[in-house]
C-alpha positions, 0 to 999 in steps of 0.5 A: 777618240772614237773606238771606230778610229781607234779601231782603224787605227790599230787595224792599219799598225797591225797590216803595216806589220803583216807580211805583203805590206811592208818593205818586206814583200818582194812582189810589192816591191817588185811592183812599185819598182817596175811602175819606176821604170822608164820602159813602163812610163816611170822616170825614177830608173835609179829608184827602181834599180835600188828597190829591185837591189832590195828584192835581191836581198830578201830572195836571191834566187829570183832570176827576175829581179836580176833582170828587171835590175839589170833592165833599170841599171841600163835605163840609169846608162850603167851598161857595165854595172847592169852586165852583172845582174844579167848574167846572174839572171841567165845563172840562176834560170837557164831557160829564161829566154828573156833574159838571154836576149836581154843579156845577149842585147846588152852585150852587143851594145857594150861589144860595140866599144868593148871588144873583150865582151864580143865572145860572150855576147856571140855566146848570149845571143846563141844561147838566146836564138837556141831558146827564140828560134827564129827570132829576127833580132835575135838573129841579125844581132848574131849575124853582126857580132858573128861578122864583127868577130870573123873580121877580127880574125882577119889580118 
């Protein structure tokens, strides 16, 4: 084997062991997971969710990983499972507008069939509207859920 091939193989082995080149680099995992999501043109939402879970194990304080995990779970059709990381994202970063909008929208969808989540939906959408005043989608959903909640109170 030539010296060049041996050096190349050694370099490859060394690079695989360095942070940033293996399965322990959260940034690389996030990029790989993002590419798998349907919303970015991928077709493996379950694979994306698995990668986001790996990132969360490496960086438990990552609101971004929690939010993206929730999105991937929504793509998989697991709305109830998506609610947990969505709420966690807002806990980890209470000023993350995207996380509040996502949580509010998710709770709105869930609230159409599950009455018990409607108050949580209202709370999330109120926070989203505070952080993103004037957003038409947020305001529309907030008005809709408030109307549903008001209708439920009338005997």
